[in-house]
C-alpha positions, 0 to 999 in steps of 0.5 A: 694279451694272453688272457684273450688267447685263453678265452679263445682256446676255451671257446668262451667267445663261441658258446654254441657247444656249451648250449648244446650240452646245457639244454639236454642237461637242464631238460633232464633236470626238470623232468627228474624233479617234476618241474621244480628243480632245486636252485643249487642244482641249476647253478651247479649244472649250468656252471659245470656245463660251461666249465667242462665244455671249456676243458673239452675244447682245451684238450681237443685243441691239444690233441689236434695241435698238429692238425689244426693249422692244416684245416681252414676252419681251425688254422687260427686256433691258439695252439695251431698259431703257437700263441699258447704253448702245449704246456700252458694248454695242459695246465689250463685243462687241469685247472678247469677240471679242478674247478669242475671237481669242486662242484662235485663236492655239492653233489651225491656219490653216484653223481660224482661216479658218473662224473668221473666217467664223463671226464674219461669220455671227454678226454678220449673224444679228441683222440677218437678221430685217429682210430674210429670212423664214427668219433661223433658217437664218442662225442655223443656220449660225452654231450649226453652224459649230463642227462644221467648226472642231472637225474641222479643229482636230483633223485639219487638213483637211475631209472629207465627214463634217463637212459631213453633220453640219453639214447635219443640225444646220442642219436641227435648229437651224431646227426648234428655233429655230422653236419659240423663235420661236413664243414671240414670234410675235404680238409679231413680227408686230406690229412687223414682224419676220420669222421662220420661225414667221410664215413657216410659219404654221398649218403650223409643227407639221408643218414642225417635225416634218418637219425633226426627221425629217430630223434623225434621218435625218441622224444615221443617215447620219452613223452609217452613214458612220462605220460606228458601231453600237448604242451610237450608235443608242441616242443617236439613239433618245433624240433621237427620244423627246425630239422626240416629247415636244416635240410633245406639249408644243407641242400645247397651243399656248401660249407656255410650252410652246413655250419648254419644247420649245425648251429640251428640245433641250439634252437632244437634243444631249446624247443624241447626244453621249453616244451618240458618246462610247459608241460611240467609247470602244468599250464592249462593252455590246451 
């Protein structure tokens, strides 16, 4: 059934990417609104996250349609197998972008302008691995861009706070997408595709750990700038524990555990979000 192939192309059956995009966006929305975001904004950003992540997956597979068949992890994707044509993929991508554009009608002008840049970066990313050794940096911008968008949608302006959060998440995303790139490292090297896993080489584990350390520091700076207390720090502590667990996983240096470590970052995002919710709702546990 063709619908099932479209679902597969949009990765609806694999929501990890949407969740990794969602947690920082919702965290920004909660911070910007002091813990009381408007329901309509929550709905818009949740829907927008899933729609635009699906659009990103479609254009990614379109860009990689001639490579995916050569990579073990991606050789069964619809465009690689021919079950979905390039024309169908482009129509689907445009349709998803149109759905995202409808959501923008309910947001302010500044957020709409930021959304245009988000679309540009999301479209650029799939092609970045042809010309840069660090395409994960482009992905980091794309996946972090929901932070300033959520902030402007809530407040109507930008301050230094969302940019601190944006920069921190950018570093975190480079770290976890490097773990993802490690799964395909050997295949990418054979077909000539660039990635941070190839760039970092034997130093990958150390650099990922260093980037995760900067991430924790950035989360702490964000909390300090917001004058957050122990409940937010509890969320950060959860992130620290999860990062340590990830390094235990990757110490085996096999593809399966690199992928498990990547997936574990869903809980990192949730831990930070949970700490933010607890802090901004003024719970008096401590």
